[in-house]
C-alpha positions in Angstrom: -8.4 3.7 -10.0 -12.3 2.7 -9.8 -12.9 6.2 -11.0 -10.7 5.8 -14.3 -11.0 1.1 -15.1 -14.9 1.5 -14.1 -14.2 -1.7 -13.8 -15.0 -1.9 -10.0 -12.0 -4.2 -8.9 -9.3 -3.7 -6.7 -6.6 -5.4 -9.1 -4.5 -3.9 -12.0 -4.3 -6.6 -14.5 -4.0 -6.3 -18.6 -1.4 -3.8 -20.2 -4.6 -1.7 -21.3 -5.6 -1.4 -17.5 -2.2 0.1 -17.0 -1.8 2.7 -19.7 -5.3 3.9 -18.6 -3.9 4.2 -14.9 -0.4 5.9 -15.9 -2.1 8.0 -18.2 -4.0 9.6 -15.3 -0.9 9.6 -12.9 1.1 11.4 -16.1 -1.7 14.1 -15.4 -1.6 14.6 -11.9 2.4 14.5 -12.0 2.9 17.8 -14.3 1.0 19.8 -12.1 3.5 18.6 -9.2 5.8 21.7 -8.8 9.4 20.9 -9.6 10.9 19.1 -6.3 8.1 17.1 -5.3 7.7 13.8 -4.3 4.9 11.6 -5.7 4.0 8.7 -4.1 2.2 6.0 -5.5 -0.2 3.7 -3.1 -0.8 0.4 -3.5 -2.4 -0.5 -0.3 -5.2 -0.2 -1.6 -4.5 -2.6 -4.7 -5.1 -6.8 -4.9 -2.5 -7.8 -7.6 -0.9 -6.3 -9.9 0.6 -8.7 -12.7 4.1 -7.9 -14.4 2.2 -6.1 -17.6 0.4 -3.6 -15.8 3.2 -3.0 -13.9 5.3 -2.3 -16.9 3.1 -0.2 -18.2 2.5 1.8 -15.1 5.5 1.9 -12.8 8.5 1.1 -15.0 7.3 3.9 -17.8 6.3 6.3 -15.7 10.2 5.7 -14.1 11.9 5.8 -17.7 10.2 8.8 -18.1 11.1 10.5 -15.3 14.6 9.6 -15.9 14.1 11.3 -19.3 13.6 14.4 -17.4 9.7 14.3 -19.5 8.2 15.2 -15.7 10.8 18.0 -14.2 12.8 17.8 -11.0 10.6 15.2 -9.9 10.6 11.7 -7.8 8.8 9.0 -7.7 8.5 6.3 -4.8 6.4 3.6 -4.0 4.3 2.9 -1.0 1.8 0.8 0.5 3.0 -2.8 -0.9 3.3 -6.0 0.0 5.7 -9.1 -1.2 3.4 -10.7 -4.4 2.9 -6.8 -5.7 7.3 -6.1 -4.8 7.3 -9.2 -7.4 5.9 -8.5 -10.6 6.8 -4.3 -10.2 10.5 -5.7 -9.2 10.0 -8.2 -12.7 9.2 -4.8 -14.6 12.1 -2.8 -13.2 14.5 -5.3 -13.4 13.8 -5.8 -17.4 14.9 -2.2 -17.7 17.4 -1.8 -15.4 15.2 0.9 -13.2 15.2 1.4 -10.0 13.2 2.9 -7.4 12.6 3.4 -3.5 9.9 2.0 -1.6 8.5 1.4 1.3 6.8 -1.6 2.2 3.9 -2.6 4.6 6.0 -4.2 7.0 9.1 -2.7 6.6 11.1 0.7 5.8 12.8 1.9 2.3 14.2 -0.2 0.5 15.4 -0.4 -3.4 13.3 -2.2 -5.9 15.1 -2.6 -9.2 19.1 -3.0 -10.1 21.6 -0.7 -8.8 25.6 -1.6 -9.1 27.1 -2.7 -5.8 28.6 0.9 -5.3 25.6 2.6 -5.5 23.5 0.4 -3.3 26.4 0.6 -0.8 26.1 4.8 -1.0 21.9 4.6 -1.1 22.6 2.5 2.4 24.6 5.2 4.1 22.5 7.7 2.7 19.2 6.4 4.0 20.7 5.2 7.2 22.4 9.3 7.5 19.0 10.9 6.1 21.6 13.5 4.1 24.9 13.4 3.2 27.3 15.9 1.5 30.4 14.0 -1.0 32.9 15.4 1.3 31.1 13.2 4.4 31.2 10.3 1.9 34.1 10.9 1.4 35.4 10.6 5.0 32.8 7.7 6.0 34.0 4.9 2.6 37.2 6.1 2.8 36.9 7.2 -0.7 38.3 10.3 -3.5 36.8 13.3 -3.5 35.9 12.4 -7.3 34.5 9.3 -6.2 31.8 10.2 -4.3 30.7 13.4 -5.7 30.0 11.0 -8.8 28.5 8.1 -6.9 26.2 10.8 -5.4 25.5 12.7 -8.6 24.3 9.0 -10.3 22.2 8.3 -7.5 20.3 12.1 -7.7 20.0 10.9 -11.8 18.7 7.9 -10.9 16.1 10.2 -9.0 16.9 7.8 -5.6 17.8 10.5 -3.4 16.9 14.4 -3.3 19.9 17.2 -4.0 19.5 20.6 -2.4 22.2 23.7 -3.0 23.3 24.7 0.5 24.9 27.7 1.6 27.6 26.5 3.9 30.7 28.9 6.2 33.2 28.6 2.7 30.6 28.5 0.0 28.3 26.2 -1.2 27.7 22.9 -1.4 25.6 19.9 -2.9 23.4 18.0 0.5 22.5 14.7 -0.9 18.8 13.6 0.9 17.0 10.1 1.5 13.5 10.7 -0.6 
């Protein structure tokens, strides 16, 4: 951050500063292989204001969902409560969501997600990995409903999807990121 902004500050404020940082992150993201989980580490950041959060996090997530970066995932790590608040507002305003690891908590969801998808995500975070059949059994859902929920979480880049060979064929396994 300091080499990009050249101002010596640990704070991320103003949209132009956010654009500089986002462009740097994008240059790094495109170098990663498909399937990579990119962690944006906020542990050495002081303040991040709304405009910077929108410019960096919301735009990165939006572009990730549009397919600009390929089959990759973004997680936020090292967040404190103040940073979380401004980032969450930026995500909420664009109906986006991302997995985050807080400094003092485990993995959480930041942003907006329908209750039924949040419930499904909670199962995955608890179990680590799951199939549509597993979800159907746990939640007493029809197979197509389970599959749709899992696919929607994958499309939102909130879980990974892995193709596995089982005794009677192939199955998608959805894993936490």
